[in-house]
Every structure is written in C-alpha cells, then in structure tokens.
TORLUM-605449 format. One record per atom (N, C-alpha, C): residue in three letters; x, y, z. Coordinates in steps of 0.001 Angstrom, whole numbers, plus 500000, padded with zeros to 6 digits. Each point is the difference from the previous one (the first is absolute). Layout:
% TORLUM-605449
ALAXYZ;...
//
This chain:
% TORLUM-605449
MET477072489163523934;MET500419498578500026;MET500279499656497862;CYS500987499336500244;CYS500361499725498217;CYS499145498884499159;SER499604500281499409;SER499120499244499230;SER500621498722499034;ALA499359499266499462;ALA500494498980499186;ALA501019500358499015;GLN499522501289499213;GLN500771500081499037;GLN501961500142500772;GLY498867501059501147;GLY501682500564500538;GLY501196498448500435;PHE499273499429500708;PHE501186498902499586;PHE500701498875499377;GLN498922500476498783;GLN500068499592498825;GLN501321500560499684;TRP500330501045499640;TRP500991501166499410;TRP501050500003500959;GLN500063499259501693;GLN501264499849500168;GLN500303498943499479;LYS499024498742500157;LYS500539498648499807;LYS500825500396498453;ASN499211500501498918;ASN500458499728498714;ASN499571501327499215;PRO500540500645499937;PRO499504501779499367;PRO499781499524498842;TRP500573499268498811;TRP499744499801498621;TRP498088499738500389;LYS500179499259500309;LYS498914498736499956;LYS498804500953500664;ALA500305500825500504;ALA498841500836500586;ALA499720501478499040;ILE501400500691499162;ILE499291500768498738;ILE499696499407499346;ASN499978498776499639;ASN499572499244498781;ASN498495499637500661;THR499387500029500937;THR498578499750500006;THR499527500748500681;LEU500501501653499513;LEU499326501544500690;LEU498573500137499437;SER498889499684500781;SER498941500475499512;SER499881501621499889;TYR499047500064498867;TYR499956501693499261;TYR499277500273500211;MET499557500878500809;MET498620500922500452;MET499944500802499467;PRO498578500959500052;PRO499671500892499143;PRO500268501825500517;SER500975499743501153;SER500200501557500652;SER501571499628499751;VAL500836500977501348;VAL501232499625500205;VAL499986499293501464;VAL501031498794499826;VAL500271499353501065;VAL501583500233499889;ASP499757499450502106;ASP501163500456500639;ASP500087498740501250;MET500373499088499356;MET501025498718500752;MET501052500389500752;HIS498963500150501554;HIS501507500337501367;HIS500138498325500437;VAL500787499783499676;VAL500579498643500659;VAL500910500067500963;CYS499242499497500690;CYS500676499060501841;CYS500519501834500278;LEU499515500351500927;LEU500749501313500482;LEU500366501015498944;GLY499361499985498831;GLY500091501498499516;GLY501974499761499037;VAL500385498921500566;VAL501675499756499629;VAL500158500357497974;TYR498713498912499285;TYR500174500525498746;TYR498993500210499510;VAL499579500860499470;VAL499392500937499393;VAL499803499731498222;VAL498879499762499524;VAL499785500154498865;VAL498886500209499517;ASN499799501518499574;ASN499426500838499709;ASN499328499367498370;SER498815499764499363;SER499662499506498805;SER500217501191499082;PHE499626500580500346;PHE499602501597498348;PHE500495501145500635;SER500005499904501247;SER500287501947500572;SER501275500453500142;MET501150499214499332;MET501151500745500310;MET500263499859498516;CYS499304499900499099;CYS500965498751498965;CYS499966502087499100;TYR498590500414499393;TYR499998500574498886;TYR498844501474501086;SER500806499925500553;SER499309501439501070;SER499724501459499214;ASP500605500101498862;ASP499462501377499064;ASP499426499712498974;LYS499513498660500021;LYS498486499887498799;LYS499505498938500633;ASP498085500163499233;ASP499368499525500619;ASP499415498491499041;ILE501476499369500834;ILE499109498538499200;ILE499141498801500094;ARG499033500205498877;ARG498910498985500673;ARG500240498438500705;VAL499536499618500130;VAL500370499148501575;VAL499781498908498646;ASP499297499950499377;ASP500073498635498406;ASP501556500063499977;VAL499880501499499477;VAL501342500021499084;VAL501477499393501480;ALA499790500388500950;ALA500866499251501015;ALA500181499037500176;ARG499412498875499796;ARG499416498944500150;ARG500665499364498711;GLN499635500160498999;GLN500244499515498589;GLN501698500454500520;ARG500693500671499982;ARG501286500334500395;ARG500322498795500763;GLU499559499862500807;GLU500292499180500850;GLU500295498421499894;LEU498836499389499099;LEU500190498967499288;LEU500899499637498639;LYS500411501213499601;LYS500806499955498654;LYS501736499425500948;TRP500166501279501147;TRP501057499421500387;TRP499797498461500894;LEU498620499471500541;LEU500513498895500433;LEU500451498598498770;ASP499174500245498762;ASP500396499452499301;ASP501350500127499345;MET500741500985500168;MET501429500255499544;MET500752499025501295;PHE499837500291501183;PHE500363498952501268;PHE500169498524499307;ASN498765499610499408;ASN499890498821500145;ASN500762499170498685;ASN500817501261499452;ASN500100499617498680;ASN501818500774499549;TRP500191500841501522;TRP501086500704500155;TRP501585499353498756;ASP500440499256500269;ASP501199499715498494;ASP500017500315498750;LYS498624499592499725;LYS499522500293498841;LYS500005500979499490;TRP499251501277500762;TRP499697501238500091;TRP501223500862499727;VAL500942499564501017;VAL501237500922500007;VAL500789499699498702;SER500172498283499592;SER500602500741499005;SER499325499686498329;ARG499311500147499826;ARG498558500072499142;ARG499292501684499706;ARG500004500207501139;ARG498860501072499989;ARG500365500966500751;PHE501573500484499952;PHE500275500671501075;PHE498960501446500276;GLN500512500683498652;GLN499196500623499833;GLN498852500967500501;LYS499237498677500235;LYS498743500170500538;LYS499622499478501151;VAL501686499706500680;VAL499570500238501266;VAL500903501587501026;LYS500856500262498479;LYS500553501147500797;LYS498480500961499856;LEU499594500190498946;LEU498361501353499760;LEU499016499531501308;ARG500405498917500566;ARG498948500088500794;ARG500648500203501821;CYS501220499687499715;CYS500732500548501202;CYS499783501794499637;ARG500145500137498883;ARG499869501925500036;ARG498974500443500193;LYS498815499352499888;LYS498768500474500456;LYS499576499533501687;GLY500530499452500045;GLY500257499496501916;GLY499667498629500247;ILE500550499308501155;ILE499651499318499892;ILE499183499824501580;PRO498619498926499691;PRO498807500048501199;PRO500519499834500849;SER499424500972501417;SER501083499587500926;SER499507498459500883;SER499127499579499776;SER499563498602500456;SER501307499004499755;LEU500499500614498264;LEU501152498834499578;LEU501387500347500230;ARG499840501575500725;ARG501289500417499946;ARG501303499600500303;ALA499846499150501154;ALA501261499346500726;ALA500631498677499090;LYS498853499395499614;LYS500553499053499010;LYS500668500300498430;ALA499299500934500143;ALA500253500722498397;ALA501271500357500276;TRP500708500830500556;TRP501139500788501000;TRP501062498060499381;GLN499233499416500924;GLN501614499012500445;GLN499712499018498119;LEU499481499769499541;LEU500155498909498976;LEU500675501667499331;LEU499600500867499731;LEU500628501269499217;LEU501916499888500361;SER500326499475501443;SER501258500673500067;SER500676498624500547;ASN499004499159499850;ASN500908498593500048;ASN499357499300501628;SER500481500856501063;SER500162499983500881;SER498651498114500388;LYS499150499877499456;LYS499352498902500053;LYS501077499556500010;GLU500905499084498752;GLU500310499352499644;GLU500993499831501250;LEU501146501136500677;LEU500417499657500934;LEU499604499650501365;LEU498872500023500185;LEU499443499736501087;LEU499552498591499900;ASP499508499556499242;ASP499744498135499525;ASP501777499495500050;SER500575500630499678;SER501471499453499899;SER500814499799501324;ASN499484500589500987;ASN500803500060500986;ASN499068500240501684;PRO499254498835500168;PRO498913499521500891;PRO500951500506501603;GLY499401500526500370;GLY500493500092501563;GLY501406501405499681;LYS500507500100499365;LYS501034500862499772;LYS499435501225500753;PHE499271500306500579;PHE499269501355500674;PHE500142500010501205;GLU499392498794500236;GLU499549500049501238;GLU501871499313501011;GLU500803499559498721;GLU501421499495500668;GLU500732501563500329;LEU499905500813498802;LEU500526500991500620;LEU499513500930501261;GLU498725500010499780;GLU499372500760501511;GLU500820499195501576;ARG500419498783499832;ARG500275499405500869;ARG501367500751500157;GLU500664500120499192;GLU501710500787500272;GLU499750501250500629;GLN500885500211501032;GLN500745501120500708;GLN499756501111499113;GLY500403500114498899;GLY500647501546499523;GLY500993500660500717;ASP500190500932498573;ASP501029501420500985;ASP499266500700500793;PRO500756500539501273;PRO498734500860500610;PRO500408501522499670;LYS500758500329499171;LYS500264501259499591;LYS499021500156498808;TRP498998498682499487;TRP499204500305498896;TRP498951500091500690;LEU499497499183501163;LEU498647499714500358;LEU500237501572500790;ASP500460500391500677;ASP499913501438500734;ASP499385501096499181;ILE500889499994498984;ILE499191500838498919;ILE499129500138499377;ILE499449497860499669;ILE498827500056499397;ILE498771500474501360;GLU500165499591501322;GLU499138500338501060;GLU499452501491499749;LYS501349501133500153;LYS499508501117499327;LYS499449500695499339;ASP500142499187499167;ASP499294500128498729;ASP498271499484499961;LEU499677498914500946;LEU498823499587499551;LEU498880500989500113;HIS499871500765501081;HIS499141501259499977;HIS499696500704498808;ARG500910500144499093;ARG500072501501499045;ARG499532499498498746;GLN499357498591499622;GLN499320499978499143;GLN498763499284499743;PHE499294501367499493;PHE498421499919499894;PHE498889499969501158;PRO501030501062500765;PRO499401499987501785;PRO498519500559499754;PHE499155500254499360;PHE498985500094499811;PHE499454499223499285;HIS500104498285499563;HIS499418499103499497;HIS499569499128501086;GLU499152499445499995;GLU499137499439501239;GLU501288498219500311;MET500503499684498657;MET501036499339500285;MET501432499629500901;PHE500416501510500051;PHE501505500265500612;PHE499318501440500757;ALA498952500171500498;ALA499649501293500784;ALA500954500029501851;ALA499302497963499822;ALA500312500020501927;ALA501353499213499820;ARG500435501030501049;ARG501862499365500701;ARG499289499025499978;GLY501107498506499075;GLY500120498703500757;GLY498531499273499443;GLY500004500277499086;GLY498077499732499256;GLY500901498788499411;HIS498695499011499148;HIS500463499001499204;HIS500658500772498920;GLY499561501149499448;GLY500533500519498668;GLY502028500206499751;GLN500148500757501697;GLN501128500320499797;GLN501121498867500692;GLN499097498561500658;GLN500346498901500482;GLN500776499417498455;ASP498481500104499218;ASP500833499375498477;ASP500776500791499520;LEU500147501409499862;LEU501165500434499715;LEU500966499696500108;TYR500154500016501122;TYR501365499759501067;TYR500688498200499169;ARG499125499531500887;ARG499981498525498579;ARG500834500536499159;VAL499920500049498480;VAL499981499995498751;VAL501364500990499858;LEU500366501252500691;LEU500758500649500175;LEU501642499031500883;LYS499523499240500843;LYS500870499736500770;LYS500846498592499120;ALA499215498821499440;ALA499954499424499117;ALA500581500302498751;TYR499721501396499156;TYR501121500085499363;TYR501480500058500267;THR500441500829501398;THR500914500182500255;THR500325498528500257;VAL499718499102500664;VAL500272498927500235;VAL500727498742498385;TYR498771500637498857;TYR500355499633498644;TYR501459500884499456;ARG500082500854500032;ARG500787500602499416;ARG500795500810500584;PRO501111499580501240;PRO500677500281501355;PRO500740500616499166;GLU500420500261498756;GLU501191500786499760;GLU499061501723499068;GLU499016499644499657;GLU499112501797499977;GLU499499500401501359;GLY499246499324500389;GLY499872500218501532;GLY498379500798499579;TYR499742500969500898;TYR498586500409500048;TYR500418501948499457;CYS499175500133499631;CYS499603501799499070;CYS498921500086500166;GLN499840500934500638;GLN498877501072500412;GLN498868499692499297;ALA500135500300498140;ALA499447500019499079;ALA499478498627499949;GLN499735499481500226;GLN500219498058499692;GLN498293499952501850;ALA500256500882500385;ALA498791500044500615;ALA498557500201499826;PRO499660500983499283;PRO498720500551499496;PRO499065499027498614;VAL501757499436499504;VAL499698499230499058;VAL498971498748500354;ALA500549499341500883;ALA499906498924501179;ALA498498500360500529;ALA500013500980499790;ALA498915500732501016;ALA498820499664498626;VAL500204500570499001;VAL498867500043499119;VAL499409498452500004;LEU501131499062499540;LEU499821498327499794;LEU499210499657500921;LEU500324500619501894;LEU499143499384500511;LEU498595500019500664;MET499865500950498840;MET498724500650499675;MET498664499289499333;HIS501327499044499491;HIS499061499163498156;HIS499942498373500518;MET501194499666501046;MET500343498773500012;MET500450499650501230;PRO500359498563500214;PRO500347500088501747;PRO501761499925499739;ALA500424499710500897;ALA501466500659500866;ALA500598498482498601;GLU499866498749500141;GLU501378499459499242;GLU499542500474498487;HIS498840500091499239;HIS499559500414499208;HIS500515501334499100;ALA500459501135501185;ALA500455501143499802;ALA501473500327500390;PHE500977499106500524;PHE500846499512500533;PHE500893499603498302;TRP499617498753499301;TRP500057499487498839;TRP499949501431498571;CYS498789500529500084;CYS499677501379499553;CYS500988500791500071;LEU499991500393501332;LEU502041500795500357;LEU500765500101498871;VAL500504498705500365;VAL501777498810499590;VAL499390500664498098;GLN499141499521499288;GLN500067500223498928;GLN500175501758499781;ILE499652500705500739;ILE499648501675499816;ILE502014500114500511;CYS500702499442500498;CYS500766500687500425;CYS500882499694499089;GLU499443498670499329;GLU501209498865498974;GLU500153500048498434;THR498833500316500320;THR499604499888498519;THR499551501208498802;TYR498860501128501241;TYR499926501100499681;TYR500741500591499704;LEU500264500486501419;LEU500965501447500061;LEU501264499167501059;PRO500673499152499343;PRO501379499679500630;PRO501101501046500338;GLY500777499814500824;GLY500789501111500438;GLY499140501435500130;TYR498707500181500602;TYR499807500918500196;TYR499848500719501112;TYR499982498716501148;TYR499927500341501078;TYR501688500032500459;SER500763499819499331;SER501508500288500373;SER500322501314499039;GLU500263500310498739;GLU500769500590499248;GLU499372500389498708;ALA499697498928499323;ALA499890500397498905;ALA498563500956499463;ILE499557500681500855;ILE499350500926500073;ILE500795501446499335;GLN501388499962499983;GLN500641500970499549;GLN500220500095498774;LEU499946498497498811;LEU500037500103498973;LEU499150500332499200;ASP498561499507500734;ASP498679500391499451;ASP499732501278499782;GLY500473500776501495;GLY499777501629499905;GLY500486500607498977;GLU501062499470499214;GLU500919500437498944;GLU499236499643498909;ILE499262498648499631;ILE498418500156499153;ILE499439500559499625;PHE499333499965501486;PHE498635501149500042;PHE500570501720499697;PHE500772500412500410;PHE500380501141499906;PHE500031500094498182;SER500695499120498946;SER500691500338498912;SER498373499943499170;LEU499084498745500527;LEU498505499980499475;LEU499293500695500157;LEU500214501120501476;LEU499090501079499755;LEU500687501222499442;ARG500923499686499389;ARG500854501617498930;ARG498946499777499125;ARG499731498105499544;ARG499744500017498419;ARG498339500225499930;VAL499688499603501529;VAL498104500121500003;VAL499241501635500168;CYS500891500617500857;CYS499709501204500773;CYS501159500652500045;PRO500256500851499074;PRO501025500512500374;PRO500186501540500825;MET498750500169499651;MET499770501378501674;MET500360499365501160;ALA498851498712500508;ALA500859499945500803;ALA501156499808500861;TYR500738499513498678;TYR501981499510500101;TYR500336501103500324;ARG499933501296499388;ARG500918501026500037;ARG499503500796501381;HIS498562499941500433;HIS499739499983500654;HIS500338499751501484;LEU500307498309499958;LEU501198499275501207;LEU501228500888500021;LYS500401499453498589;LYS501655500306500114;LYS500105501765499980;LYS499540500473500364;LYS499971501273499968;LYS500797500430501439;PHE498696498974501303;PHE500110500401501130;PHE500400498982500750;LYS501210499023499387;LYS500764498921499848;LYS499540498893500717;ILE498586499826499482;ILE499235498739501038;ILE500115498760499482;ASP500721499150500798;ASP500843498653499377;ASP498627499030500122;PRO499542499599499080;PRO498936498977500014;PRO499924498812501430;ILE501066499833500335;ILE500149498809501166;ILE499216500659501046;LEU499967501806499819;LEU499250500761501414;LEU498397499204500141;TYR499024499948498841;TYR499050499815499494;TYR499649498408499912;MET500544499930498879;MET500184499016499652;MET499771498001501097;THR500862500188501494;THR500336499216500345;THR498421499633500438;GLU499288500774500801;GLU498940499760500325;GLU498674499333499036;TRP499750500253498951;TRP499683499410498610;TRP500203499292499892;PHE501640499723499506;PHE499970498129499525;PHE499974499170500880;MET501182499990501310;MET500097499258501172;MET498291499322500569;CYS499199501018499694;CYS498961499737500923;CYS498706500005499105;VAL500774499784498630;VAL498937499813498711;VAL498907500996500342;PHE499721501145500080;PHE499369500801500180;PHE498570499938501352;SER500206499214500403;SER499007499419501148;SER500324501153500859;ARG500606500984500514;ARG499985500754501039;ARG499745501865499292;THR499641499954498849;THR500322500952498697;THR498523499992499391;LEU499446499320499534;LEU498706500047499497;LEU498637500156500866;PRO498949500104499270;PRO498821499359500501;PRO499919498321499980;TRP499255500102500961;TRP499685498328500103;TRP499773499241498713;SER498634500288499550;SER499773499840498260;SER500632499820499393;CYS501258500899499360;CYS500460499993499406;CYS501396499123500469;VAL500521499851500599;VAL501044498869501118;VAL499463499023499073;LEU499347499547500864;LEU499159498307499362;LEU500264499873498244;ARG499741501171499321;ARG499835499840498629;ARG501670499976499250;VAL500686501160500777;VAL501456499266499728;VAL500372498919500296;TRP499519499721501387;TRP500515498493499916;TRP499806499220499238;ASP498623499623500279;ASP499885499030498914;ASP500782500499498367;MET500546500868499610;MET500264499947498861;MET501380499748500322;PHE500698500337500901;PHE501773499750500163;PHE499682498667499985;PHE499212499448500758;PHE500527498328500060;PHE499862499275499052;CYS499087500425498864;CYS499604499716498415;CYS501350499956498835;GLU500157501464500677;GLU501041500285498624;GLU501679500960501143;GLY499954499741501033;GLY501189500207500365;GLY500791501355500376;VAL501167500129500350;VAL500476501757500072;VAL499626501058499262;LYS499328500039498679;LYS500217500769499223;LYS498926500463500408;ILE498651499491500565;ILE498850500905500372;ILE500472501148501239;VAL500954499195501100;VAL500426501494501090;VAL500222500852498714;PHE501128499852499409;PHE500741500826499000;PHE499170500782499450;ARG498282499392499085;ARG499656501103499316;ARG499030501058501375;VAL499821499437500925;VAL498811500152500824;VAL501248501886500647;GLY501008499523500289;GLY500762500973500415;GLY500060501079499149;LEU500351499600498866;LEU499592500544498381;LEU498880501302500693;VAL499190499444499721;VAL498612500249500155;VAL499585501320500956;LEU500810499517501207;LEU499505500631501817;LEU501331501498498675;LEU500938499748499905;LEU500587501468499940;LEU499396500643498763;LYS499469499837499487;LYS499532500409498521;LYS498760500947500799;GLN498981499648500687;GLN499023500598500801;GLN500049500444500347;MET501428499953501010;MET500068501190501325;MET501114501113499369;LEU500632499758498994;LEU501030500792499086;LEU500079500210499262;GLY498563499426499128;GLY500735500152498050;GLY499279501070499835;SER499303501127500515;SER499395501485499497;SER500637501397500299;VAL499730501038499233;VAL501050500763500802;VAL499215500440501189;ASP498272500157499785;ASP499266500181501795;ASP500989499242500996;LYS500557498555499705;LYS499713499353501038;LYS500883500483500519;LEU501379500122499097;LEU501169500612500230;LEU499677501620500668;ARG499717500325500163;ARG499912501321500580;ARG499567499693501821;GLU499268499308500242;GLU499793499446501213;GLU500971499270501097;VAL501229499246499131;VAL501034500051500566;VAL501321500642499293;GLN500405500907500639;GLN500982501050499794;GLN501674500210500346;GLY499306498650500920;GLY501875499655500291;GLY500103498516500361;MET501253499255500914;MET499850498385500212;MET499227500018500905;TYR499667500829501579;TYR499143499584500418;TYR499083499767500215;GLU499362500614498712;GLU498027499814500216;GLU500126499395498652;THR500823499638498846;THR500140498654499099;THR499639498620500928;MET501521499697501334;MET499844498796500564;MET498750499793500748;GLU499217500927500171;GLU498393500236501348;GLU499439499140498982;ARG499766500747498815;ARG499275499509498552;ARG499763498202499937;LEU501257500307499597;LEU500400498392499753;LEU500011498560501093;ARG500078500403501215;ARG499730499554501037;ARG498482499666500503;ASN499690501450499731;ASN498217499985500133;ASN499551500009499191;ILE499556499348499297;ILE499578500174498354;ILE498113499758500843;PRO499104500792499360;PRO498685500350500407;PRO499262498850499632;PRO499628499534500306;PRO498502498809499538;PRO499404500277499080;GLU499395501353500185;GLU499098500587498602;GLU500841499906499208;SER501070500498499717;SER500722500269498622;SER500493498784498794;VAL499301498387500893;VAL500659499279499537;VAL498778499322500146;ARG499839499568498549;ARG498534499501499019;ARG500691498260499847;GLU498691499471500372;GLU500450498518500077;GLU500352499027498764;ASP499034501447498523;ASP499351499171498775;ASP501130500725499215;LEU500109501560500349;LEU501261500509499204;LEU502219498971500342;LEU499698499981501367;LEU501054498837500569;LEU500571498973499356;VAL498872499338499558;VAL499739498637499128;VAL500300500257498642;GLN499368500714499611;GLN500436500553498552;GLN500923500915499754;GLU500438500709500703;GLU501138500070499284;GLU501396499186500335;GLY500164499524501442;GLY500784499367500185;GLY500109498144498963;VAL499158499984499578;VAL500188498523499511;VAL499391499990498581;GLN500236500643499549;GLN498950500793498213;GLN501129500335499751;GLY500932499799500468;GLY501407501010498611;GLY499810501586500065;ARG499509500641501396;ARG500160501321499371;ARG501283500306500718;THR500581498992500734;THR501444500762501166;THR500563499351498892;ASP500115499959498884;ASP501536499180499500;ASP500399501052498960;PRO501361499738500144;PRO500882501252499215;PRO499317499049498857;PRO500018501436498923;PRO499908499376498228;PRO501221499210499459;ALA499773499461499417;ALA500400498467498870;ALA501488500493499540;CYS500740499488500621;CYS501574500431499449;CYS499785499043498575;PRO501424500765499608;PRO499766499582498629;PRO500879499214500010;LYS499694499644498308;LYS500600497877499970;LYS501142500094499908;ALA500451498538500815;ALA501119499504500425;ALA500857499850498683;PRO501149500146500002;PRO501336499415498938;PRO499242498569499710;ARG500987499525499023;ARG499887498825499768;ARG500672498444500284;ASP501082501071500145;ASP501180499127500584;ASP499476499473501818;THR500398498841499759;THR499658498944501120;THR500704500605501071;GLY500877500467500225;GLY501334500372501328;GLY499452501036500514;HIS499618501248499273;HIS499259501049500479;HIS499129499976501445;PRO500007500546500893;PRO499393499899501237;PRO498222500282499454;ARG499852501070499686;ARG498780500306499367;ARG499550498961498833;ALA500840498915499365;ALA499159498842498870;ALA499297499402501123;GLN501856499571500922;GLN499281498795501072;GLN498694500098500510;ALA499941501344500320;ALA498896500330501407;ALA498633499820499404;SER500290500686498400;SER498973499893498901;SER498953498227499872;GLY500914499025499942;GLY499841498755499471;GLY499583500283501585;LEU500634499947501213;LEU499153499539501327;LEU498903500641499791;ARG499139501167499798;ARG499407500586500354;ARG499089499170499259;HIS499772499542498557;HIS499330499403499472;HIS499754497718500674;GLN501123499849500469;GLN499708498892500628;GLN499062500403501344;LEU499887500736500394;LEU499350500033501347;LEU498457500915500119;ARG500114500347498496;ARG499056500358499414;ARG498487499007500327;GLY498886500946501213;GLY498902498727500403;GLY500530498964500947;ALA501110499999500599;ALA500270499444501466;ALA498850499736501054;PRO500289499640501232;PRO499167500090501054;PRO500862501125500742;GLN499497501181499663;GLN501209501032500664;GLN500668499821501337;GLY498650499754500472;GLY499889499761501488;GLY501277499193500566;LEU499846498988499133;LEU500978498886500673;LEU501536500406499719;LEU499895500295498077;LEU501147499887499572;LEU500948500915500454;GLN499278500885500184;GLN500571501678500534;GLN499894499810501096;PRO501436500887501186;PRO500521500613499448;PRO500527499392499732;ALA500562498744499037;ALA501568499466500036;ALA500168499667498688;LEU501253499873500275;LEU501576500841498516;LEU499796498492499732;PRO499616499645499015;PRO500035498403499280;PRO501118499806499354;PRO500036498942500590;PRO501966498926499968;PRO500823500511498703;ARG499256500261498795;ARG500542500096498783;ARG501076501313500207;LEU499382500926500401;LEU500910501026499576;LEU501452500452500832;PRO501002499130500715;PRO501324500251500252;PRO501060500110498938;GLN499440500078498584;GLN500722500687499658;GLN500239501551499497;VAL498765500313500327;VAL499499501844500321;VAL500646500411501068;GLN501585500492500146;GLN500112500333500639;GLN500235501586500748;ASN499341499811501438;ASN499975500996501101;ASN499111501419499026;PRO498670499410499563;PRO499379501530499585;PRO499181500715500805;LEU500567501429499974;LEU499424500837500624;LEU498864499621500474;PRO499007500114501332;PRO498927499811500890;PRO499136500989499329;PHE500442501305499754;PHE499069501317499902;PHE500378500489498213;SER500369498736498979;SER500199500256498452;SER498334499436499430;GLU500337499746498792;GLU498900499731499203;GLU500498498905499756;ASP500832499623500140;ASP500852497904499712;ASP499573499738501748;GLY499987500920500467;GLY500378499479502085;GLY497711499567499867;LEU499417501104499481;LEU498615499980500586;LEU499398498889498988;LEU500420500048499183;LEU499771498067499086;LEU499998498801500469;LEU501424500052500526;LEU500473499087500732;LEU499628499424500948;TRP499399500930501322;TRP499098499941500986;TRP498348499562499705;GLY499761500374499142;GLY498356499790499357;GLY498966501164500480;LEU501413501096500837;LEU498724501312500679;LEU499417500483498382;TRP500499499750498620;TRP499824501198498418;TRP500060498626499359;ASP498383499739499566;ASP500326498779498419;ASP500479500984498939;GLY500382501075499732;GLY500657501127499099;GLY498297500249499441;GLY498912499832500862;GLY498868500477498721;GLY499105499235499812;HIS499851498456500050;HIS499859498926499317;HIS499327499245501146;ALA498627499546500034;ALA499030499716501165;ALA500535498334499243;ALA499396499685501384;ALA500341498036499647;ALA498207499697499233;THR500382498857499282;THR499329499140499311;THR499402498841500476;GLU501062499542499953;GLU499965498566500122;GLU501023499164501343;PRO499601498963500795;PRO501198499463500936;PRO500575499134499810;LEU500973499706500574;LEU501478498956499633;LEU499232498726500248;SER500691499052498903;SER499818498808500713;SER500921499760500876;GLY499135498483500570;GLY500988499568501290;GLY499345500239501300;SER501023499450500785;SER499527500182501678;SER499408500461500672;PHE499417500703500851;PHE499517501177500967;PHE500825500434500742;LYS500939500221500488;LYS500279500232500679;LYS501185501444500269;PRO499854500157501210;PRO500483501045500508;PRO501647500317499769;THR500557500934499701;THR501711499968499981;THR500452501525500832;GLN501190500063500149;GLN500569500544500938;GLN501012501454499521;ARG499806500806500016;ARG500433501225499822;ARG501478499588501018;PRO501118500042499434;PRO501351499671500708;PRO499891500810501378;ARG500565499680500936;ARG499890500898500971;ARG501542500665499807;PRO499860501417500391;PRO501600501141500154;PRO501154499521500763;GLN501038499561499406;GLN500930499285500784;GLN500271501599500637;THR500535499494501249;THR500491500845501272;THR501793499425499561;THR500576501496500416;THR501301499803500207;THR500406500482501366;HIS500315499376501113;HIS500809500126501217;HIS501334500274499900;VAL500121501276500306;VAL501263500183500509;VAL500999500029501536;
//
C-alpha cells in the first residue's frame, strides 16, 4: 500500500524531496510498487562509515543550495563542485542531477511534450531493437528483473520517446543502460529530459560517430599520463575504440562497482565529459600501469579481457575520485605560449584563462563561439586538448565566469553522404 509521501512523490517529486524527514537510520522509500526507490544513505558512501549526523548535515547543505541554486552556481560554483566530488546524498541525487544538467528547465519549458512523444507511433525498426534490449539492462535489479515489469515499461517509454524526439539519430544500444540508471533515481519523464541533455550537451554525437574523434584524444592523453600503458596497447595494436566505447558511451555504468558509478555520475553532471576521460585514464593506470600488471597480460586477448572485465576489488572509490579529479591524471603543464596572438597556442592559452573556473559541467564539452579563427586544431595535439577543455595546461580553476548559467553544446560532427 502506498504511503501518503509516496503519492506526494508521484504528484510533485520536488516537494516530496524538499520535505524529507530525516531518520537516524537508513531510510528506504519504496514508492508505489517499488518503481522509484530512494535510499537515503545506503548507496552514497558505501566504502566509508559516514555518521548519520554528518549525512544529515550534508543533505541540509544541498537543500539550502537547491533553494538558492542560481546564486550558488553563479557565485560559488567551486563549492558546488567540491560537494559533488564528495558525493551527492542519495535522497537528493535526482534533483541535483536535473539541476546540474539543466534538464529541469527543459522539463518545465516543455509541459506535455513527453506524453505527446509517447503517443507517436515511432519507427518499428528502432522499437524492435529496444524491446530486445530491455531485459539486458541490470537484470538483477528489482526494477528491471521482471519481464514487462514497471521498470522495463518505463525504460521502453523513455527510449522510444527519444527516437521520436530525434528521429535522425534513432536508438543506440548504449543509451539503454544510461536511461536505466536515470530511471533508478527519477520518474520516466524526468529521466527522458535528463537523457536528452546527456546525448545533446554532455556527449553530443557519441551515439553516432563522435566517439572516434575522442578515442584519438584519449589515446594521446594516455601517452602523456601513463606511457607504459600506452606502449603496451600500441604494441598489440589495441585501438581505443575496442575498450573505451562501453566506458564512455555508458558513462561506466556497466564497468565500475555501483558506488563508484554514482560518484562518477555526480562529478560528470557537474564537470562534464572531462570526468569520463580522467576516470578512463585512472582505470588504465591501475590495470596496465606497472611491470607486474603487464606480466599478467602478455597478449591482445588477455589485455582485452582485463579491460572488459575490471575486477571490482581493484577499483577503490576513494582512489578513483582522488586521482580522477584532483589532477593526478593531468598531463604536465605546457610551456609558455608565444605572445603572438595569431598563434594557435596563444589563442588556446587565452581561452584557457577565459574558461578558468567556469561551470565546466555545463560549458564543457562545448567549443566556445569565439574560436572560428583557430583553423582545425589537431584533436590530439596540445592545442587541440586545450581547445576541447580536456587539459587546462596544468592550471586549476579559481573563479567562475560572469553571466548566465546556461549549458552550451559542442558542435555535432558534420557527416558527408556520398
């Protein structure tokens, strides 16, 4: 039987979140047939024994930020970023993700759009593939365990709606686990708009062909960060696409232990695609970054098996966060740029200072509109890395940009039809 708070969640999830009662123990709210589950403290800090009063205090801090969101992100974004790196409280994660991604604004500005998309017939080609993929998404999770259950129905609704919303893109199988993770935290309509932001703002073109370009960027970063792993992969001619496709396109939802997935997603929604790059570099350093580890993988097959099936015990949540976001995977700082403003590196250096401290999760992975004068920077060169915002040249962000807090989009790759 549904509780009164359960009905409040269905009617107005934001009000239900803002009026959560804080209990001195782990709280599980199963709302109406267990479709939406919010675990207050159990999923957020699995590797640490966080005291209840500390967890409660963190929730109160996030609630205060929600009440003054525009002020926080425009004036104190560094604090928001630090709190995301500590981990968003599970009871507030859904609202935080939607505010960080700006999908809440899309939801509010498109009332009834999701229901309209649901009523459309859709392309039978995509719908058939979606139906075949439903049972493959987290089959041991209570939401998706039953064939035709509420979880699978909502997943079908979200994925079908996206194929109608973007018929030129259709459906990519990597979207299913991403949508499933979103559905574990929020209702279907909210998950849909969050998926739209991931596909169009955070990972534009990833579900078509842009992953190829970022594979080159990733491999160039690996050469600077972990030469040993780079040489090993180069020796056996293991292309980055062979192992990073599932990592990047699924945002590690099928690769890392669940507690690590949530921490990565918290940072990803705040700081953007650079978190995905940095986590990938950390994984390669941990898997292939020493002589002893390379002795265990003496061929292409063994290496691919290691990268596709990363042992959960080898991934420590605290180490992943520490090395992934605190600069330990950053390449060494580049030399000073020439003073000639016409030089691409000089322009990139100026851009780096302009973007220093900006809300990277929303301004990245976009190319700012002031860059048309930089003609075709190599994506895997020093200039290219600076322009894409994946390497800040060793400089840390210090203060946010002025202006409105709006997400921008990286230009979609231009396709040529022969």
